[in-house]
A tleap script that builds the chain and sets N, CA, C and O, in Angstrom:
source leaprc.protein.ff14SB
mol = sequence {
  NMET LEU HIE ILE HIE ASN GLY ASP SER THR
  ALA ASN THR LEU ARG GLU PHE GLY PHE SER
  GLY GLU HIE LEU ALA PHE GLN GLU VAL LEU
  MET GLU GLY PRO THR PRO GLY GLY LEU SER
  PRO GLU GLU TRP VAL ARG VAL ARG ALA LYS
  PHE LEU THR GLU ALA TYR GLU LEU LYS HIE
  GLU ASP CYS LYS LYS SER LEU LEU ILE GLN
  GLU ALA ALA LEU ALA ARG PHE THR LYS HIE
  ASP GLU THR VAL LEU TRP PHE GLU HIE ASP
  ILE PHE CYS GLN ILE ASN LEU SER SER ARG
  GLY ALA ILE PRO CGLY
}
set mol.1.N position { 35.883 73.047 111.712 }
set mol.1.CA position { 34.674 73.839 111.727 }
set mol.1.C position { 33.538 72.993 112.290 }
set mol.1.O position { 33.393 71.816 111.959 }
set mol.2.N position { 32.750 73.611 113.137 }
set mol.2.CA position { 31.581 72.956 113.712 }
set mol.2.C position { 30.333 73.620 113.153 }
set mol.2.O position { 30.185 74.841 113.216 }
set mol.3.N position { 29.443 72.811 112.607 }
set mol.3.CA position { 28.140 73.275 112.139 }
set mol.3.C position { 27.106 72.773 113.134 }
set mol.3.O position { 26.998 71.567 113.358 }
set mol.4.N position { 26.345 73.680 113.733 }
set mol.4.CA position { 25.265 73.285 114.633 }
set mol.4.C position { 23.959 73.581 113.906 }
set mol.4.O position { 23.659 74.727 113.573 }
set mol.5.N position { 23.195 72.529 113.670 }
set mol.5.CA position { 21.976 72.617 112.862 }
set mol.5.C position { 20.724 72.571 113.723 }
set mol.5.O position { 20.748 72.120 114.868 }
set mol.6.N position { 19.646 73.042 113.151 }
set mol.6.CA position { 18.361 73.042 113.849 }
set mol.6.C position { 17.618 71.717 113.669 }
set mol.6.O position { 16.405 71.660 113.874 }
set mol.7.N position { 18.308 70.680 113.300 }
set mol.7.CA position { 17.692 69.364 113.164 }
set mol.7.C position { 18.449 68.494 112.176 }
set mol.7.O position { 19.391 68.938 111.519 }
set mol.8.N position { 18.015 67.250 112.089 }
set mol.8.CA position { 18.685 66.274 111.228 }
set mol.8.C position { 18.590 66.605 109.746 }
set mol.8.O position { 19.540 66.370 109.000 }
set mol.9.N position { 17.467 67.143 109.312 }
set mol.9.CA position { 17.269 67.397 107.888 }
set mol.9.C position { 18.335 68.336 107.334 }
set mol.9.O position { 18.956 68.046 106.311 }
set mol.10.N position { 18.541 69.450 108.004 }
set mol.10.CA position { 19.549 70.415 107.553 }
set mol.10.C position { 20.945 69.811 107.629 }
set mol.10.O position { 21.743 69.965 106.705 }
set mol.11.N position { 21.235 69.132 108.720 }
set mol.11.CA position { 22.560 68.523 108.888 }
set mol.11.C position { 22.834 67.510 107.780 }
set mol.11.O position { 23.912 67.512 107.185 }
set mol.12.N position { 21.869 66.653 107.505 }
set mol.12.CA position { 22.054 65.636 106.464 }
set mol.12.C position { 22.211 66.259 105.084 }
set mol.12.O position { 23.029 65.803 104.284 }
set mol.13.N position { 21.435 67.294 104.801 }
set mol.13.CA position { 21.531 67.960 103.497 }
set mol.13.C position { 22.914 68.566 103.293 }
set mol.13.O position { 23.509 68.408 102.227 }
set mol.14.N position { 23.427 69.254 104.303 }
set mol.14.CA position { 24.738 69.889 104.155 }
set mol.14.C position { 25.861 68.860 104.083 }
set mol.14.O position { 26.857 69.080 103.393 }
set mol.15.N position { 25.715 67.754 104.778 }
set mol.15.CA position { 26.696 66.664 104.635 }
set mol.15.C position { 26.690 66.150 103.198 }
set mol.15.O position { 27.746 65.947 102.598 }
set mol.16.N position { 25.484 65.940 102.650 }
set mol.16.CA position { 25.357 65.443 101.279 }
set mol.16.C position { 25.989 66.395 100.272 }
set mol.16.O position { 26.544 65.953 99.266 }
set mol.17.N position { 25.911 67.695 100.532 }
set mol.17.CA position { 26.494 68.682 99.626 }
set mol.17.C position { 27.988 68.891 99.872 }
set mol.17.O position { 28.622 69.711 99.209 }
set mol.18.N position { 28.542 68.152 100.820 }
set mol.18.CA position { 29.981 68.174 101.027 }
set mol.18.C position { 30.517 69.274 101.919 }
set mol.18.O position { 31.703 69.596 101.848 }
set mol.19.N position { 29.677 69.859 102.758 }
set mol.19.CA position { 30.175 70.860 103.701 }
set mol.19.C position { 31.095 70.156 104.689 }
set mol.19.O position { 30.680 69.229 105.384 }
set mol.20.N position { 32.329 70.594 104.746 }
set mol.20.CA position { 33.304 69.936 105.614 }
set mol.20.C position { 33.103 70.348 107.065 }
set mol.20.O position { 32.466 71.361 107.354 }
set mol.21.N position { 33.648 69.559 107.961 }
set mol.21.CA position { 33.581 69.850 109.381 }
set mol.21.C position { 32.660 68.895 110.111 }
set mol.21.O position { 32.067 67.991 109.523 }
set mol.22.N position { 32.558 69.123 111.409 }
set mol.22.CA position { 31.671 68.327 112.259 }
set mol.22.C position { 30.266 68.914 112.191 }
set mol.22.O position { 30.090 70.131 112.253 }
set mol.23.N position { 29.280 68.053 112.065 }
set mol.23.CA position { 27.884 68.487 111.990 }
set mol.23.C position { 27.130 67.956 113.204 }
set mol.23.O position { 27.113 66.752 113.462 }
set mol.24.N position { 26.514 68.860 113.938 }
set mol.24.CA position { 25.718 68.493 115.107 }
set mol.24.C position { 24.283 68.935 114.874 }
set mol.24.O position { 24.014 70.120 114.683 }
set mol.25.N position { 23.370 67.985 114.890 }
set mol.25.CA position { 21.946 68.308 114.782 }
set mol.25.C position { 21.418 68.530 116.194 }
set mol.25.O position { 21.309 67.588 116.979 }
set mol.26.N position { 21.091 69.778 116.511 }
set mol.26.CA position { 20.547 70.108 117.827 }
set mol.26.C position { 19.117 69.591 117.865 }
set mol.26.O position { 18.266 70.055 117.105 }
set mol.27.N position { 18.851 68.640 118.739 }
set mol.27.CA position { 17.574 67.942 118.706 }
set mol.27.C position { 16.715 68.165 119.937 }
set mol.27.O position { 15.736 67.448 120.143 }
set mol.28.N position { 17.053 69.119 120.734 }
set mol.28.CA position { 16.261 69.395 121.922 }
set mol.28.C position { 14.979 70.137 121.569 }
set mol.28.O position { 14.925 70.871 120.582 }
set mol.29.N position { 13.958 69.940 122.376 }
set mol.29.CA position { 12.678 70.633 122.231 }
set mol.29.C position { 12.522 71.496 123.479 }
set mol.29.O position { 11.689 71.216 124.340 }
set mol.30.N position { 13.326 72.539 123.566 }
set mol.30.CA position { 13.378 73.335 124.790 }
set mol.30.C position { 12.121 74.160 125.029 }
set mol.30.O position { 11.937 74.712 126.114 }
set mol.31.N position { 11.260 74.248 124.027 }
set mol.31.CA position { 10.017 74.990 124.234 }
set mol.31.C position { 8.981 74.146 124.971 }
set mol.31.O position { 7.873 74.611 125.243 }
set mol.32.N position { 9.343 72.912 125.291 }
set mol.32.CA position { 8.459 72.029 126.051 }
set mol.32.C position { 9.211 71.444 127.236 }
set mol.32.O position { 10.398 71.130 127.144 }
set mol.33.N position { 8.514 71.305 128.331 }
set mol.33.CA position { 9.083 70.641 129.497 }
set mol.33.C position { 9.939 71.550 130.354 }
set mol.33.O position { 10.115 72.728 130.045 }
set mol.34.N position { 10.472 70.995 131.434 }
set mol.34.CA position { 11.267 71.786 132.371 }
set mol.34.C position { 12.627 72.160 131.796 }
set mol.34.O position { 13.286 71.356 131.136 }
set mol.35.N position { 13.026 73.391 132.059 }
set mol.35.CA position { 14.352 73.875 131.665 }
set mol.35.C position { 14.934 74.709 132.807 }
set mol.35.O position { 15.210 75.895 132.633 }
set mol.36.N position { 15.118 74.092 133.969 }
set mol.36.CA position { 15.588 74.846 135.131 }
set mol.36.C position { 17.026 75.327 134.960 }
set mol.36.O position { 17.858 74.647 134.359 }
set mol.37.N position { 17.294 76.493 135.491 }
set mol.37.CA position { 18.643 77.037 135.455 }
set mol.37.C position { 19.467 76.538 136.625 }
set mol.37.O position { 18.937 75.966 137.577 }
set mol.38.N position { 20.766 76.760 136.543 }
set mol.38.CA position { 21.653 76.467 137.649 }
set mol.38.C position { 21.986 75.004 137.863 }
set mol.38.O position { 22.514 74.644 138.914 }
set mol.39.N position { 21.691 74.156 136.897 }
set mol.39.CA position { 21.982 72.733 137.042 }
set mol.39.C position { 23.354 72.397 136.475 }
set mol.39.O position { 23.841 73.055 135.556 }
set mol.40.N position { 23.961 71.374 137.034 }
set mol.40.CA position { 25.192 70.849 136.442 }
set mol.40.C position { 24.812 70.175 135.123 }
set mol.40.O position { 23.643 69.848 134.918 }
set mol.41.N position { 25.773 69.963 134.231 }
set mol.41.CA position { 25.452 69.261 132.981 }
set mol.41.C position { 24.799 67.897 133.217 }
set mol.41.O position { 23.900 67.504 132.473 }
set mol.42.N position { 25.241 67.186 134.232 }
set mol.42.CA position { 24.671 65.870 134.529 }
set mol.42.C position { 23.216 65.984 134.982 }
set mol.42.O position { 22.364 65.195 134.572 }
set mol.43.N position { 22.941 66.982 135.839 }
set mol.43.CA position { 21.567 67.195 136.303 }
set mol.43.C position { 20.668 67.625 135.152 }
set mol.43.O position { 19.522 67.185 135.055 }
set mol.44.N position { 21.193 68.491 134.273 }
set mol.44.CA position { 20.428 68.956 133.109 }
set mol.44.C position { 20.002 67.770 132.248 }
set mol.44.O position { 18.837 67.655 131.868 }
set mol.45.N position { 20.949 66.897 131.948 }
set mol.45.CA position { 20.649 65.720 131.123 }
set mol.45.C position { 19.621 64.835 131.823 }
set mol.45.O position { 18.711 64.317 131.175 }
set mol.46.N position { 19.751 64.658 133.120 }
set mol.46.CA position { 18.801 63.826 133.864 }
set mol.46.C position { 17.384 64.393 133.772 }
set mol.46.O position { 16.436 63.658 133.495 }
set mol.47.N position { 17.240 65.700 134.005 }
set mol.47.CA position { 15.923 66.345 133.970 }
set mol.47.C position { 15.318 66.275 132.573 }
set mol.47.O position { 14.154 65.911 132.411 }
set mol.48.N position { 16.109 66.625 131.569 }
set mol.48.CA position { 15.595 66.634 130.198 }
set mol.48.C position { 15.290 65.225 129.697 }
set mol.48.O position { 14.277 65.013 129.031 }
set mol.49.N position { 16.152 64.263 130.009 }
set mol.49.CA position { 15.908 62.885 129.563 }
set mol.49.C position { 14.630 62.339 130.189 }
set mol.49.O position { 13.856 61.650 129.524 }
set mol.50.N position { 14.409 62.640 131.448 }
set mol.50.CA position { 13.181 62.179 132.114 }
set mol.50.C position { 11.953 62.737 131.402 }
set mol.50.O position { 11.018 61.997 131.096 }
set mol.51.N position { 11.959 64.043 131.138 }
set mol.51.CA position { 10.818 64.646 130.458 }
set mol.51.C position { 10.641 64.075 129.051 }
set mol.51.O position { 9.545 63.651 128.683 }
set mol.52.N position { 11.706 64.063 128.275 }
set mol.52.CA position { 11.604 63.641 126.875 }
set mol.52.C position { 11.166 62.186 126.737 }
set mol.52.O position { 10.382 61.855 125.847 }
set mol.53.N position { 11.665 61.322 127.607 }
set mol.53.CA position { 11.275 59.913 127.506 }
set mol.53.C position { 9.805 59.716 127.861 }
set mol.53.O position { 9.126 58.878 127.266 }
set mol.54.N position { 9.322 60.476 128.817 }
set mol.54.CA position { 7.910 60.361 129.194 }
set mol.54.C position { 6.997 61.023 128.160 }
set mol.54.O position { 5.952 60.472 127.813 }
set mol.55.N position { 7.381 62.187 127.674 }
set mol.55.CA position { 6.527 62.941 126.750 }
set mol.55.C position { 6.474 62.322 125.355 }
set mol.55.O position { 5.444 62.380 124.684 }
set mol.56.N position { 7.577 61.736 124.924 }
set mol.56.CA position { 7.659 61.240 123.547 }
set mol.56.C position { 7.829 59.724 123.458 }
set mol.56.O position { 8.102 59.180 122.388 }
set mol.57.N position { 7.665 59.056 124.591 }
set mol.57.CA position { 7.762 57.595 124.643 }
set mol.57.C position { 9.063 57.085 124.021 }
set mol.57.O position { 9.067 56.148 123.222 }
set mol.58.N position { 10.159 57.725 124.410 }
set mol.58.CA position { 11.484 57.324 123.945 }
set mol.58.C position { 12.100 56.349 124.940 }
set mol.58.O position { 11.689 56.284 126.098 }
set mol.59.N position { 13.074 55.605 124.482 }
set mol.59.CA position { 13.832 54.751 125.390 }
set mol.59.C position { 14.768 55.643 126.194 }
set mol.59.O position { 15.526 56.436 125.636 }
set mol.60.N position { 14.702 55.499 127.513 }
set mol.60.CA position { 15.447 56.402 128.396 }
set mol.60.C position { 16.947 56.395 128.096 }
set mol.60.O position { 17.548 57.462 127.969 }
set mol.61.N position { 17.549 55.240 127.981 }
set mol.61.CA position { 19.000 55.179 127.764 }
set mol.61.C position { 19.400 55.785 126.423 }
set mol.61.O position { 20.431 56.450 126.330 }
set mol.62.N position { 18.593 55.562 125.377 }
set mol.62.CA position { 18.888 56.154 124.066 }
set mol.62.C position { 18.795 57.674 124.128 }
set mol.62.O position { 19.638 58.381 123.577 }
set mol.63.N position { 17.770 58.163 124.799 }
set mol.63.CA position { 17.572 59.606 124.933 }
set mol.63.C position { 18.721 60.230 125.722 }
set mol.63.O position { 19.280 61.251 125.321 }
set mol.64.N position { 19.058 59.614 126.827 }
set mol.64.CA position { 20.147 60.124 127.662 }
set mol.64.C position { 21.462 60.130 126.886 }
set mol.64.O position { 22.223 61.096 126.956 }
set mol.65.N position { 21.728 59.062 126.153 }
set mol.65.CA position { 22.956 58.979 125.355 }
set mol.65.C position { 22.998 60.096 124.312 }
set mol.65.O position { 24.033 60.736 124.125 }
set mol.66.N position { 21.885 60.325 123.639 }
set mol.66.CA position { 21.807 61.382 122.630 }
set mol.66.C position { 22.057 62.757 123.249 }
set mol.66.O position { 22.777 63.578 122.681 }
set mol.67.N position { 21.462 63.000 124.407 }
set mol.67.CA position { 21.667 64.281 125.092 }
set mol.67.C position { 23.119 64.447 125.535 }
set mol.67.O position { 23.674 65.541 125.436 }
set mol.68.N position { 23.731 63.383 126.018 }
set mol.68.CA position { 25.130 63.457 126.443 }
set mol.68.C position { 26.055 63.750 125.262 }
set mol.68.O position { 26.998 64.531 125.388 }
set mol.69.N position { 25.787 63.126 124.119 }
set mol.69.CA position { 26.577 63.384 122.909 }
set mol.69.C position { 26.424 64.843 122.493 }
set mol.69.O position { 27.403 65.513 122.163 }
set mol.70.N position { 25.186 65.324 122.512 }
set mol.70.CA position { 24.919 66.716 122.143 }
set mol.70.C position { 25.629 67.680 123.092 }
set mol.70.O position { 26.272 68.630 122.645 }
set mol.71.N position { 25.518 67.443 124.386 }
set mol.71.CA position { 26.152 68.319 125.370 }
set mol.71.C position { 27.674 68.314 125.224 }
set mol.71.O position { 28.314 69.358 125.347 }
set mol.72.N position { 28.247 67.147 124.962 }
set mol.72.CA position { 29.701 67.053 124.794 }
set mol.72.C position { 30.153 67.842 123.564 }
set mol.72.O position { 31.169 68.537 123.606 }
set mol.73.N position { 29.400 67.732 122.477 }
set mol.73.CA position { 29.745 68.474 121.259 }
set mol.73.C position { 29.640 69.980 121.494 }
set mol.73.O position { 30.492 70.743 121.040 }
set mol.74.N position { 28.605 70.401 122.194 }
set mol.74.CA position { 28.441 71.827 122.489 }
set mol.74.C position { 29.547 72.332 123.415 }
set mol.74.O position { 30.015 73.461 123.270 }
set mol.75.N position { 29.958 71.503 124.355 }
set mol.75.CA position { 30.991 71.908 125.314 }
set mol.75.C position { 32.354 72.094 124.654 }
set mol.75.O position { 33.180 72.860 125.150 }
set mol.76.N position { 32.595 71.410 123.553 }
set mol.76.CA position { 33.908 71.521 122.909 }
set mol.76.C position { 33.900 72.434 121.677 }
set mol.76.O position { 34.811 72.363 120.852 }
set mol.77.N position { 32.892 73.281 121.550 }
set mol.77.CA position { 32.829 74.140 120.369 }
set mol.77.C position { 34.047 75.052 120.260 }
set mol.77.O position { 34.428 75.428 119.151 }
set mol.78.N position { 34.664 75.413 121.374 }
set mol.78.CA position { 35.830 76.299 121.323 }
set mol.78.C position { 37.055 75.618 120.726 }
set mol.78.O position { 38.030 76.291 120.389 }
set mol.79.N position { 37.022 74.321 120.592 }
set mol.79.CA position { 38.136 73.584 119.987 }
set mol.79.C position { 38.158 73.757 118.465 }
set mol.79.O position { 39.153 73.440 117.813 }
set mol.80.N position { 37.069 74.256 117.914 }
set mol.80.CA position { 36.968 74.461 116.468 }
set mol.80.C position { 37.402 75.880 116.117 }
set mol.80.O position { 37.228 76.807 116.909 }
set mol.81.N position { 37.964 76.038 114.934 }
set mol.81.CA position { 38.371 77.372 114.504 }
set mol.81.C position { 37.175 78.253 114.156 }
set mol.81.O position { 37.273 79.480 114.155 }
set mol.82.N position { 36.051 77.615 113.863 }
set mol.82.CA position { 34.845 78.364 113.509 }
set mol.82.C position { 33.621 77.524 113.862 }
set mol.82.O position { 33.633 76.301 113.721 }
set mol.83.N position { 32.569 78.193 114.320 }
set mol.83.CA position { 31.294 77.533 114.590 }
set mol.83.C position { 30.214 78.263 113.812 }
set mol.83.O position { 30.072 79.481 113.917 }
set mol.84.N position { 29.454 77.506 113.031 }
set mol.84.CA position { 28.387 78.078 112.212 }
set mol.84.C position { 27.052 77.583 112.762 }
set mol.84.O position { 26.843 76.381 112.921 }
set mol.85.N position { 26.156 78.517 113.048 }
set mol.85.CA position { 24.834 78.185 113.574 }
set mol.85.C position { 23.823 78.223 112.435 }
set mol.85.O position { 23.650 79.255 111.786 }
set mol.86.N position { 23.160 77.101 112.193 }
set mol.86.CA position { 22.172 76.980 111.123 }
set mol.86.C position { 20.774 76.953 111.750 }
set mol.86.O position { 20.156 75.895 111.872 }
set mol.87.N position { 20.292 78.128 112.143 }
set mol.87.CA position { 18.991 78.241 112.784 }
set mol.87.C position { 18.154 79.275 112.048 }
set mol.87.O position { 18.668 80.065 111.255 }
set mol.88.N position { 16.875 79.254 112.321 }
set mol.88.CA position { 15.942 80.164 111.659 }
set mol.88.C position { 15.341 81.131 112.666 }
set mol.88.O position { 15.738 81.172 113.830 }
set mol.89.N position { 14.377 81.906 112.193 }
set mol.89.CA position { 13.751 82.931 113.028 }
set mol.89.C position { 12.547 82.416 113.814 }
set mol.89.O position { 11.944 83.174 114.574 }
set mol.90.N position { 12.186 81.145 113.647 }
set mol.90.CA position { 11.003 80.627 114.337 }
set mol.90.C position { 11.275 80.416 115.829 }
set mol.90.O position { 12.424 80.427 116.272 }
set mol.91.N position { 10.214 80.226 116.581 }
set mol.91.CA position { 10.316 80.135 118.044 }
set mol.91.C position { 11.153 78.935 118.484 }
set mol.91.O position { 11.904 79.036 119.454 }
set mol.92.N position { 11.039 77.811 117.793 }
set mol.92.CA position { 11.830 76.622 118.131 }
set mol.92.C position { 13.318 76.962 118.109 }
set mol.92.O position { 14.040 76.688 119.068 }
set mol.93.N position { 13.765 77.555 117.018 }
set mol.93.CA position { 15.185 77.890 116.873 }
set mol.93.C position { 15.614 78.986 117.844 }
set mol.93.O position { 16.693 78.906 118.433 }
set mol.94.N position { 14.788 79.994 118.012 }
set mol.94.CA position { 15.165 81.111 118.872 }
set mol.94.C position { 15.302 80.687 120.333 }
set mol.94.O position { 16.193 81.164 121.036 }
set mol.95.N position { 14.433 79.804 120.789 }
set mol.95.CA position { 14.553 79.309 122.165 }
set mol.95.C position { 15.842 78.512 122.319 }
set mol.95.O position { 16.552 78.663 123.314 }
set mol.96.N position { 16.146 77.667 121.345 }
set mol.96.CA position { 17.378 76.881 121.422 }
set mol.96.C position { 18.609 77.782 121.404 }
set mol.96.O position { 19.554 77.547 122.157 }
set mol.97.N position { 18.611 78.798 120.562 }
set mol.97.CA position { 19.744 79.724 120.514 }
set mol.97.C position { 19.883 80.503 121.814 }
set mol.97.O position { 20.984 80.624 122.351 }
set mol.98.N position { 18.787 81.026 122.316 }
set mol.98.CA position { 18.868 81.851 123.525 }
set mol.98.C position { 19.248 81.027 124.748 }
set mol.98.O position { 19.832 81.559 125.692 }
set mol.99.N position { 18.927 79.743 124.745 }
set mol.99.CA position { 19.277 78.900 125.892 }
set mol.99.C position { 20.775 78.709 126.015 }
set mol.99.O position { 21.274 78.401 127.098 }
set mol.100.N position { 21.490 78.885 124.935 }
set mol.100.CA position { 22.945 78.690 124.926 }
set mol.100.C position { 23.709 80.002 124.901 }
set mol.100.O position { 24.929 80.010 124.743 }
set mol.101.N position { 22.998 81.106 125.057 }
set mol.101.CA position { 23.667 82.395 125.101 }
set mol.101.C position { 24.066 82.929 123.739 }
set mol.101.O position { 24.864 83.863 123.656 }
set mol.102.N position { 23.526 82.354 122.663 }
set mol.102.CA position { 23.877 82.829 121.328 }
set mol.102.C position { 23.204 84.153 121.007 }
set mol.102.O position { 23.645 84.885 120.121 }
set mol.103.N position { 22.137 84.456 121.730 }
set mol.103.CA position { 21.431 85.717 121.526 }
set mol.103.C position { 21.636 86.571 122.769 }
set mol.103.O position { 21.240 86.167 123.863 }
set mol.104.N position { 22.243 87.739 122.624 }
set mol.104.CA position { 22.447 88.592 123.797 }
set mol.104.C position { 21.113 88.991 124.414 }
set mol.104.O position { 20.112 89.137 123.712 }
set mol.105.N position { 21.109 89.159 125.691 }
set mol.105.CA position { 19.877 89.620 126.293 }
set mol.105.C position { 19.718 89.090 127.616 }
set mol.105.O position { 18.723 89.378 128.281 }
savepdb mol mol.pdb
quit
């Protein structure tokens, strides 16, 4: 089972309570910065890492590594028998969900 969370806090809490499976804390801030369509996964990571490192003064390699781990986990969600999305109704969560096709429309 794959649990995709809206951040570290939820992921850590559910781990502490013993929820089994893989836990992925979705850490993108898609409501800020460029989110161009039609990019390869490598191009997407490059564009987002550039923005995030400049906007939040992150180390580029750490940011890129985190994005690559996140993208790899999302790409293999079909390998799990079940995927549970732990998101809320706020704009942060809804943008992240809609960017991955979780919301029809």
